[in-house]
N, C-alpha and C positions, 0 to 999 in steps of 0.2 A: 521147750529148747528156744522158743524163740523170744522171752521176755528181756529186758533189757538189763546189762549186769555192770556192775561197777569195782571197782578194785583201789584198794589205800595198800600199799607196802609201807613200813616205817620200820629204819634200822638203824637205832639211834645209841653211839657210844657214849660210855660214860668213861671220863677220865678217871674220876675218882676210884673206880672199880677197875680200871686197865683197860685201854683198848683193846679190842677182838679183831683177831687178822682175819682178812677176809670178809670183813662183815658187808662193806659196800658191795664187793661182787657178789656173795650170795644174796642181798635184798636187790639188786638189778638183774640178776638171773632170775629169781621168784617173779618179779615185777614183769619180765618180758615173756617168761612163760602165760601167766595170768591172762595179759593183754594179749596174746598172739589168737588171731580170730579162730586158727587152726586147733588151738589146745584149751584155752581159759575163755575167751570169747568174752571179756571184760572189755568196756571203752578204755581206749589208751587216754583221750585227751580231752576228758570233759571240759565245761567253759569255767568249772565252778573254783577249780584248785588243782593244785600238781596230784598226783597219785601214786608218786614216789620220794621219801623224804629219807634220808639215809646220812651219816656222816657226825662230826663232831659237833656241829651247829644244830643238832636238832632237841630244842630245850623241852622240858615238861609242857611248857604252854601251848608248843609248837605241836606238839603229841596228841592231846588231849582236843584242841581247836582243829587241826587236821581230821580226826575222827569223828566230831559232831559236825563238821563241814559236808564229810563225806555222806554220813547219813542222811543229814538232811536233802542233801541232792539227789541222793539213792532214793529216799522218799518221794520227792516229787516227782521223778520219774516211774515209779512203780517197780526198782529196780532190786536185784540180789547184791547186797554188797557184801565183795569178798576182802576182809580187811585182815593183815598179817603183822603181826609185832616179834622182829627179830633183835637181840642183843641181850644185855645183860638182865636178870631178873631176880630178886628178893623177895623171899617168903616173910611174912607179915602175919602172923598168927594163921588163919585160914585163908588168907588171902594172895594175891600175888602183885608186887610191886615193879613196873617197867620202869626201868633207870633211863632216863637221858642225861643229857651234858650236862643239866646243872642239878643233876640227882648227887645226893650224899649216901654212904654206906651207912645202914643203921638210922638213918632218917626219914621214916616213910612218907613224911609230908612233902619232901622233895622229890617224891615219882609219882608216876602214876598209878592209880589203883585200876587194875586192868577189870578184874569182876564188876566194879561198879559203874565203869564206863560202859562195858557191853550191855548191862542191864538199861541204862540210858539209852542207847543206840536202839536196843529190842524197841522200845516204846513210840518209835519214830513214825508217824502216821506214813502210809503207803507203801514203808517199808516191805519189799519183797518176803527178804529172808535175810541172813545172816551167816556167814561162813566165817570163821575166825581162826586164824595159823597164829598158836604160839610157841616159838622157837626160843627158850630162855630156860635158864636154870630155874628149878620148882615150877615148871609152867602147869603141872598137874593142878595148881593153887587157883588158877584161872577163872574158874567156874564161877559163873555171878550166881546170886540169890534168885534161883529158878521159882522158888515159892513166890518170892515178891513180883517177878514178871509173870505168874500167872493169876496174880490178884492186883495188876498194875491197871495202867490208863487204857490199854489196847485191851485187859481181861484175858491175856494167854495168847491172842488172835496173832501169832508172831511164828517164825522158826528160825532155830538156831542149831548149827553144828560145830562144835569148837575141836580143833584137832591140837593137841598137846605133846611137844617133842621131850617131855620129861615128868619123871612122878614128881608128887608135890614135895617129896623128902630128898629128891634127885637133884645132880649138878648135870648141866648138859656140856657135851664138849664140841669144839670145831664147827658149830652149826650144822652138824650132821643130817639133822632133820629137816633142814629146808633144802641142804643138798640133794637130800635121797628124793625129797617129794617132787622136787625139778625133775628128776631123772625119771621117777615113775610117770608122772603126768606127761612128758615129754616121748616115753616109749610106750604108754598103753598099757592096759592090762589084757591079756587073751579072754575072750568070752566074757566079757564083762558088761555088754551091751553098746550103746552110742554114744552115752555119757558114763561121767565115771563119779557115784554115789562118794561119798565122804567114807563109809564104812570100806566099802572095795579098797579106797585108796589107802587107808589105815592098815589095812592085812598087807597090801603090796609092801608097802613101806618096812612093816615089819618081817615079812619075808624076805626081804631084799640082803637084807643084811648091814646095811650101809648106817644104822644106828644101832649096832650091837652095844650094850651095855647102859641105853638107856630104855623108860618104857614109854611107848607111844600109846597115847591116851585120846579117847573121843567122848565127846559127850552130847545130845541129842536133846533138843527141847522143839516139839513140833504141836503147837495149838491151833494153826493157822487151819480151819476145817475144810474152806475152800479154795485153798491154793491149789493153782492148775496142775503142780506136779511138783516130786520131790526136789532137794537141793541137790545140786551137782557140782563138782569142781572144775572139771574140763571135759573136753570133748575127747572120745577113745581115738587113739591113733590106731588102734590094733582091730578096730571095728569096720567093718564095710558097709557103711549107712544103708546102701544098696547097689549091688553091684552094677558097673558099668552095662545098659543094655537091657537092665531087669525088667520083669514085665509092671511092674508096680513101684511107685513111689511111696515117699512118706504119706501123703495125703490120702492117698488111695488104699493103702495098707489098712491106715486108721479108719476111715470111712467104712472100708469093708468088713472088719473085725466087729465094730460098734454094731453094724446092720446084721451081720449073719449070727452074732453073739444073741442078738433080740428074737431069733427063729428058735422056737422051741420043738424041733424036732433034728434027728441024724442027718447031715449033709456030709458030702464028700470029704474027707481031710486032708491035708498036706498042704505044703507050699505051693503057691501060683506061679508059676515061672515060663509058661508058655501061654499061649489063645486056647488050647484045647483044654488046659486046666480050667480057665476061666469058663469055657463052654459046659464043660461036666459040672460045675460048681451050679450054672444056670439053670442047667435040667432038673439039677436035683432040687432046686428052689422050686420050679415050676410042678414037680412033683408032690411038693408039700402042703399040707393043707391051708387054702386059703384064708389071710389074717391079716392086718395093716401091718406085721411086722414083716413079712413076708411080701409084700407089695411094697416096701421100704427096700427090702435088701435085693429084690428083682431090678428097681430102680437105679440102685447103685453098682449093681453089677452090669445093667446096660450101659450106664455112665462110664464105666471103666472100660467097656467093649469099644464104645466111642471114642475113649484116649488114645486106645491101642491102635485105632485106624487112623488116628490124626498123628499119632506119632510117625507110622507107617509113612504119611504124606511128607510130615516135615522131613525125616530122614533122607528121603529122595527129592527135596523141594526144586522144582522148577526155575526158581531164580536165582538171584545172587547169593552166595553163602549166608548162611545165616550164622551170628554171633550172640553173644552171651548178652552184650548190651543192647542189641537190638529186640531180643527175647525180653529183657525187663522191661525195655519202654513200652514194648506192645503190649505186653501182659498188662501194666498200670493202665494204658488208654483204653483197652478192652474190658475192663471192669467199670461196672455201672456205678459203684458206690466205694466206699473204703476199701481198701487192700488190707485185711488184718494178715498178720503172719504172712508176708511173703516169703516162696522158695527162697532159701539161700545157696543152693545148689549153684553149680556151672556148667557150661559144656551141654553135650547130650542129658544129663540128669536134669539139667534145669529146663531144657525142652520139655521131657516128660512131665515133670513137676507142676511147669507152668499150664500143661493140659488139664490134668488134673486138677490143680485149683480153680481154672475156669469152670470145670464141668461141677465139681462137687460143694465147693467154696465162695464161689464168687456170687454176691447178692443179685439177684434176679427180677426182686419186685415183682413177682407175678409172673413176669414173662417164662418162656422154654428155656430150658437149663443150656441149652443149645446154641442160645441167641449171644452171649459173651464168646462162645468158642467161634463161632461164623464170624463176628467182629474181628477177632484176633487173626484169623486168617485173611479175613480183607484185607485188615492193616498190615500185615505181611506182604502181601500180593502186592498192595500199594508201595510198601517201602523197597521194595526190591524188584520193581518194575516186571510183575508178572500180569499177563492177560486174565481178565475175570474169564474168561471163555477156556483158557489152558485145559485140555482134556483132563489132566491128572488132578487137577481140584474139582471140576465138575463129577468125577468119578467117585471121586470122595465125599463130595455132598449127596449124591445121589446113594450111596452105601449107606449112609448114616441118614437119608432122609431129611435133608437140611437144606434141599435146594431153593427152597422159597426165603430161608434164615439168611443165606448167602447172598441171594440178591437184595434183600433187604439192606442187609449189613453193607454192599457198594454201595448202594443209593444215598445210605445214611452218610458214608463217606465223603460221596459224589457233595450232597447237600452243605455238609458242613465245611468242605472243602470252599466251596462257593461263598457259603456265609461268612468264610474267615477271609477271604480275599479281599476286601478294603478296610482299611482303617484310616481314622481320623486323627491326626497328631495335632494337639494344641499345647503350645510350647508357652511358659512364661520366662524364659530364661533372660529374658531384658530385665527382670527384677533385680535390685540388689538388696541383698540381706533381708530382711522381713518387709521391705516396702511392695506394694503393688506395683506392676509394670505400667506402662504408658502404650505398649503396644502387643497383641498377639502374634506370634507367628504360627500359619495353620500349613499343613501339609496333609494331602490325599494321598495314601499308599495304595497301589494296586500290586500286591504282593510285594515286592523288594522294590519296586518302581515309583517315582514321583510321579503321578497324575496331574496335581495338581498343586500349587504354592501360592499361599496370598497373606497379607499381613493386615492385622486390624487394629486401628488406633483405639483405645480405650481412656475413659478416666483413671487415675492411679487408685482404684480402691476396687473392694470386692465387689459391689453391686456392680460398677463398671465392666467388670472384668467378665461377669456372670452373663452380661447383657451381648459380650462380644462371644462368650460362647456360644449361645443359642444362633448369633448371627454365621458364625463360623459353622455350627452344624446345617444350616440351612442353606449356605454355598456348597457345603460337600455333597448333601443330599442329593443338588441338584445335577451335582456332576453325576452322582451314581444311578440317578436315572437313566442317564443319557447313555449310561453302560449296561443298563438293563441290570444291574448287580445289586444285591441288598448291603446297606452298610449298618452295620452293628456293634462296630468296636470303636470306643473312641479312648483315645490315650493322652492324657492330662500331664506333662512334665512341668516342675516348678521346684524353686530352690527349698531347701530343707525346713525353714521357718513356715513358707505358707503351706508346706504339705502337713505341717503339724497343727497347723490351725482352720486348716479349710475341707471341706468335704464336697468336692465337683460333682458328685453323682447326685446332690440334695440341688444342683441348679436347677433353677426353676424359671421355662422361658415359657408359661403356659402349659406346660407338662413338666413332669422331674424327669431329669437326663435320664440316670439311672434305673428307669422305670421299663425304658425300651431298649437302653444301650447296654452294653458291658462297657463300663468305666474303670479304668486300669491306671494308677497314679506312678509315674515314673519320675526320677532324679534329674533335673533338668541340667545339672552339673557336668553331667556325662557328655552332653552335646559338643562341648567346648572345652574340656577340663584347664583348671588354671594351670599354669605353667610347674607350679611344685605340687600338681597333682596328674601329672601327666601319662602315670601308671595305673589309674584306678581303672580304666574300662577294661588293661589285660588282666588284672588282677580279678576282675569281674567274670571275665570268661575263663579263667582257670575254676574258678569256684562253681561255676555250675557246669562244668566237666566233669568235676569230681562231684556234685550233687547227683548229677544223670547217672553216673556209672557205679554209686554207692548200691551195697547190696544187704546193707543192715537194716533197713527200715527206718533211720532216725533220720532225719532232713533238718533240724533246727536244733541251735545252739542256745540254750534260755538263759539270761541275765537277771541276777536278782538284786536286791538291794548292797548286798555286801560289796558287788560288781562294779556297781555303778555311782556308788559314794565317793570312790578313787579315781576320777577321771584321767588323770595323768598315769596310773598305773596301768587302768584297762587300754589306753591308747598305746601303750608300749608292747601290752600284750596283742594285742590287735594287730597291730603291725608287722610284728615278727615272727609271728605263727600263721602257719599255712590257713589257708580257711576253706573247709571242705562241707560246710552247711550254711545254711542261712541264719540269720541272728534275730532274737527276739527278745523281748523284754517282758518280765513275768507282771512286772508292775509297769505304771506310767509316772516317772520322776517328775520333780518341778523343771528341770534343766532341760527338757526333753530336746528342745530346738537345736541346742548345742549339742547334746549328745546323738541326736539322729544323724546330724553332718559326718561326724565320726564314725558312725556304724555303716553308713552308707559307701563310705572309701574302703571299709572293709568287706563288706557284704552288699551283692546286687540285689539280695532280698532281704527285706528288713520288717518285722511284727511288731506292735506294740498295742498295748489297751486305750480304747480311745475314753475311757473315765479314770480318773485319778483314784476313785474308793474301788476300781475291778479289779482283782489279781487272778492272771490266768490259772484255771483249774488243771491237775492233772489230765482231766478227761480231755478237756479242750485240747492238749498238748499231744494227746495220743489220736486223737482226731486228726489233728492236723498230718501227723505223721502218715496215718494211714489213707487221708484224703489227698495228699501232696499232687495224684494225677489229674486232679479235679480244679487245681488252683492255675490262675486266681479267679476264672469264673465262677467258682462257687462260692467265693465273697459276693459277688454283683447278687447270685441269687440269694444269699445269705440276708443281704441287705434289704431286697425286695420282701423277702418274708416277713422280715422287722416291721418294715412299712405297714404290709399287710396286718399286721397283729396289731396296728394304730397305737404303738409305743409297749405292749405285751409283750415280754420274753419271748421269742420263739422256742419252738421243741428243741428237746436237744438233737444231737447230730448233726446237721448244719448249723442250727442254732448257736453251736459254740462258736461260730465264726462271727457272728452278727455283732459281738462286742470289740471287734479288733481292727485295726486299720493295719493297711501294708504298703510299702512301695516296692514294687514287683518289676526288676530291669533284667528280662528274659534275653534270650538270644536276639531275638527280633529285634528289640529295642537297640541292643550293643551293637547290631548290624546297621540299625538307621545312623546311630553316632559316628560309625565308621566312616559314612558318606563324609561327613563333615572333615574329619582327620583327613581322609583323603583329598577333599577338596581343598584343605590348607595346606597339603604337602604339594598339591600342584600348583598353588599360589592362586586356586579359583576362591571365588568367595559362594558360600555354601546357600546363599540366600538366593 
């Protein structure tokens, strides 16, 4: 259930065959249902194109282009694509012609060949599957040549579920299929499980009676041998995923089922609803014959026992009230590696699901499985001002035998807080355009306080700037030594043209800057925004808030060549749409300098490939989403890995980040820039 899902709904009017009453409303209702997180769970506003096309202005070329673009975008994201065609349909032999605004009766060449188009879509690399919904007359003719698909480019390694609202020789009336489908998806189906597979939906539509007089057909093709789960059309509104306060969440239940299923001996049966049930299962496992499978199952049961105790602690948390947002942030921060398939729940269920994830799914890299959990509890205590010696926390640690783990977690937190305390900011905001500045403005920040301020004159070229970066670092290191606090963070702010051509972490002043310091790039225009861009920092704060509160696991909107080829259209789109994710380029365009300035106005975080020949693969995009909580520091570590490989490509995982560049304007940077805004308002000079 956790993979990405894309949707495209097309309701095209064909004046030559007569306008269909209510088509736009039916298409809109289906689109809203498919993109509602609690129903169809498809992404509503992907960056590539619109997901809803309807009305008299939708021509044949528009339909074909939209379907192909949606397929490519879904393939790049490794997503399932749900595509729906509503409108007039015309039979052509054994095929179906979908009629658009410029289609003409009895002229198949003016219409969309649905079967052929679906066959092309199924050949798209990376596409996790297609669910097609066709509500037209003669919809039964929409089936593609499945024999050709089985022998095509992907050799049948694809999946299709095709739902059709009428037989091959039948007419359809009043968009009954679409309307009934929406009703079924929104109401749910009793006893159908957590998600609604297409076959269950078709049966429910038939039983509803809203499509009386029409045959509702379904065709399936599944050659994807290694697909993680079957196709599903919506979440089931009638299914209680796990009752509030239930003992096990989805992660715990899945891991337990796998582990117990591997033990070849009879065990206590029945659902686990109480701690006593879990203890009875453990006794049964302890009595079973020793084997690797039994040891694994016992380990999982012990982990679930720890999870239940931890949920009890958090239910009666001794600090400030816990929120879903705090739990999500803390879960990410406690994970030592990528977060694959984060919990989608909220409230108390999220509390339980986060604990199960940390105990059973979080990568531990050879450490005890309780280490991420101890980090989680320590971070929650820190965020909610709970003293580490609080009896409730110490009692929990003693019961689980994680007292040392918890002490280590608090120690790591204190060390990290101390290491992150000082920040050296080096700003090139005196630069004009792509010209190097004649001076650097430098600040040493202690938390949010300016501990020192200096200006360094330099010759206006790269070599001159880099020499003074070294001088600024020496100045800041002396101040840090006087405070007995390490300096590990260097932030370099510059205009967009210099950010494109310069790698500050490679500055060499006897040693490479990025070898010892975490170097982060910032956009210097945020320090004192031009008059016509006074709004950029406030918009950036809203975007960061949306990113922090996002629960869908997607952090980045990727832009391709079709997006960057039309800069004026892209600018209009970026300025008119709310930004809820970071922005990234899947390739490096030649006009990057001008484009980066535009993207930074829209988003506080922008990523792009360092090499014009490099295109960001799907695996790298997924790694970015899963490792978001480790960024931007993970970029610094990836660059060091690349240097240690002496130019060879680093291994997968963190190596996916090495070919990427990024500007990362996080809340700390925006807070620093706010100081300038306030100083200007007060009539004071920020210098």
